[in-house]
TORPA-4810 file (N, C-alpha, C, O; in nm, 3 decimals):
<nodes>
NODE_1_-19.372_11.491_-1.079_-19.286_11.413_-0.991_-19.313_11.459_-0.848_-19.328_11.578_-0.821_M
NODE_2_-19.320_11.360_-0.757_-19.346_11.388_-0.617_-19.243_11.317_-0.532_-19.206_11.203_-0.560_T
NODE_3_-19.197_11.384_-0.428_-19.106_11.321_-0.333_-19.177_11.308_-0.199_-19.237_11.404_-0.149_E
NODE_4_-19.171_11.188_-0.140_-19.235_11.162_-0.012_-19.130_11.107_0.082_-19.059_11.012_0.049_I
NODE_5_-19.118_11.166_0.200_-19.021_11.119_0.299_-19.091_11.023_0.394_-19.194_11.056_0.453_R
NODE_6_-19.033_10.902_0.409_-19.084_10.802_0.502_-18.968_10.756_0.587_-18.884_10.678_0.542_M
NODE_7_-18.962_10.803_0.710_-18.850_10.768_0.797_-18.721_10.824_0.739_-18.712_10.944_0.714_G
NODE_8_-18.622_10.738_0.717_-18.494_10.780_0.660_-18.490_10.769_0.509_-18.387_10.793_0.447_N
NODE_9_-18.603_10.733_0.448_-18.608_10.714_0.303_-18.687_10.826_0.235_-18.780_10.882_0.292_S
NODE_10_-18.647_10.857_0.114_-18.721_10.952_0.032_-18.765_10.878_-0.093_-18.682_10.829_-0.170_V
NODE_11_-18.897_10.870_-0.114_-18.952_10.803_-0.231_-18.980_10.908_-0.337_-19.047_11.008_-0.310_L
NODE_12_-18.930_10.887_-0.457_-18.956_10.976_-0.569_-19.050_10.905_-0.665_-19.019_10.797_-0.716_T
NODE_13_-19.165_10.966_-0.688_-19.269_10.903_-0.770_-19.299_10.992_-0.889_-19.320_11.112_-0.876_V
NODE_14_-19.301_10.930_-1.007_-19.342_11.003_-1.127_-19.429_10.910_-1.210_-19.420_10.788_-1.196_S
NODE_15_-19.510_10.966_-1.294_-19.596_10.882_-1.375_-19.661_10.962_-1.485_-19.644_11.084_-1.495_G
NODE_16_-19.736_10.891_-1.567_-19.808_10.957_-1.674_-19.935_10.880_-1.702_-19.946_10.763_-1.664_F
NODE_17_-20.030_10.943_-1.766_-20.156_10.880_-1.800_-20.182_10.895_-1.948_-20.149_10.998_-2.007_F
NODE_18_-20.239_10.793_-2.009_-20.283_10.804_-2.147_-20.404_10.897_-2.151_-20.478_10.906_-2.053_K
NODE_19_-20.424_10.964_-2.262_-20.537_11.056_-2.272_-20.670_10.987_-2.253_-20.760_11.045_-2.193_Q
NODE_20_-20.687_10.866_-2.303_-20.814_10.796_-2.293_-20.828_10.708_-2.169_-20.921_10.629_-2.160_G
NODE_21_-20.736_10.721_-2.074_-20.737_10.635_-1.956_-20.861_10.659_-1.872_-20.911_10.771_-1.862_A
NODE_22_-20.910_10.552_-1.810_-21.027_10.564_-1.723_-20.991_10.549_-1.576_-21.070_10.586_-1.489_T
NODE_23_-20.871_10.496_-1.545_-20.827_10.482_-1.406_-20.781_10.618_-1.353_-20.719_10.696_-1.424_D
NODE_24_-20.814_10.644_-1.226_-20.765_10.764_-1.160_-20.629_10.735_-1.097_-20.586_10.620_-1.092_T
NODE_25_-20.563_10.838_-1.048_-20.436_10.819_-0.978_-20.458_10.731_-0.855_-20.373_10.648_-0.822_A
NODE_26_-20.571_10.749_-0.786_-20.602_10.668_-0.669_-20.619_10.521_-0.708_-20.574_10.432_-0.636_A
NODE_27_-20.684_10.494_-0.822_-20.701_10.356_-0.870_-20.565_10.292_-0.895_-20.542_10.178_-0.856_D
NODE_28_-20.476_10.365_-0.959_-20.344_10.311_-0.991_-20.264_10.285_-0.863_-20.196_10.183_-0.852_K
NODE_29_-20.271_10.377_-0.767_-20.198_10.360_-0.641_-20.253_10.240_-0.564_-20.177_10.167_-0.501_M
NODE_30_-20.385_10.219_-0.569_-20.444_10.103_-0.501_-20.390_9.974_-0.560_-20.363_9.879_-0.486_M
NODE_31_-20.375_9.968_-0.692_-20.319_9.849_-0.756_-20.176_9.825_-0.711_-20.136_9.711_-0.687_K
NODE_32_-20.098_9.931_-0.699_-19.959_9.920_-0.651_-19.957_9.866_-0.509_-19.879_9.776_-0.477_V
NODE_33_-20.043_9.921_-0.422_-20.046_9.877_-0.282_-20.094_9.733_-0.269_-20.043_9.658_-0.186_L
NODE_34_-20.192_9.694_-0.351_-20.240_9.556_-0.348_-20.129_9.459_-0.391_-20.112_9.353_-0.331_E
NODE_35_-20.055_9.496_-0.494_-19.944_9.412_-0.541_-19.836_9.402_-0.432_-19.781_9.294_-0.410_A
NODE_36_-19.808_9.512_-0.366_-19.708_9.512_-0.259_-19.754_9.425_-0.144_-19.674_9.350_-0.088_E
NODE_37_-19.882_9.434_-0.106_-19.935_9.354_0.004_-19.929_9.206_-0.032_-19.897_9.124_0.054_A
NODE_38_-19.958_9.170_-0.155_-19.951_9.030_-0.198_-19.809_8.978_-0.188_-19.787_8.863_-0.150_A
NODE_39_-19.712_9.061_-0.223_-19.572_9.023_-0.215_-19.530_9.003_-0.069_-19.457_8.909_-0.037_T
NODE_40_-19.577_9.090_0.018_-19.544_9.080_0.160_-19.599_8.953_0.222_-19.532_8.891_0.304_Q
NODE_41_-19.720_8.913_0.184_-19.782_8.794_0.240_-19.707_8.668_0.199_-19.692_8.576_0.280_K
NODE_42_-19.660_8.663_0.075_-19.590_8.544_0.027_-19.447_8.536_0.079_-19.387_8.428_0.081_T
NODE_43_-19.391_8.649_0.121_-19.253_8.652_0.167_-19.240_8.605_0.312_-19.130_8.575_0.357_A
NODE_44_-19.349_8.599_0.383_-19.344_8.564_0.527_-19.334_8.415_0.546_-19.328_8.368_0.660_I
</nodes>
């Protein structure tokens, strides 16, 4: 579990990986950021 402070917010992140997984933590975070960016574009 990791806590990251951004301005007045504290983000708590936890996760797990399957033993046979091929994605890295960076790969998974990129997918999260891409999904967030897609949501932001459609909300404008």
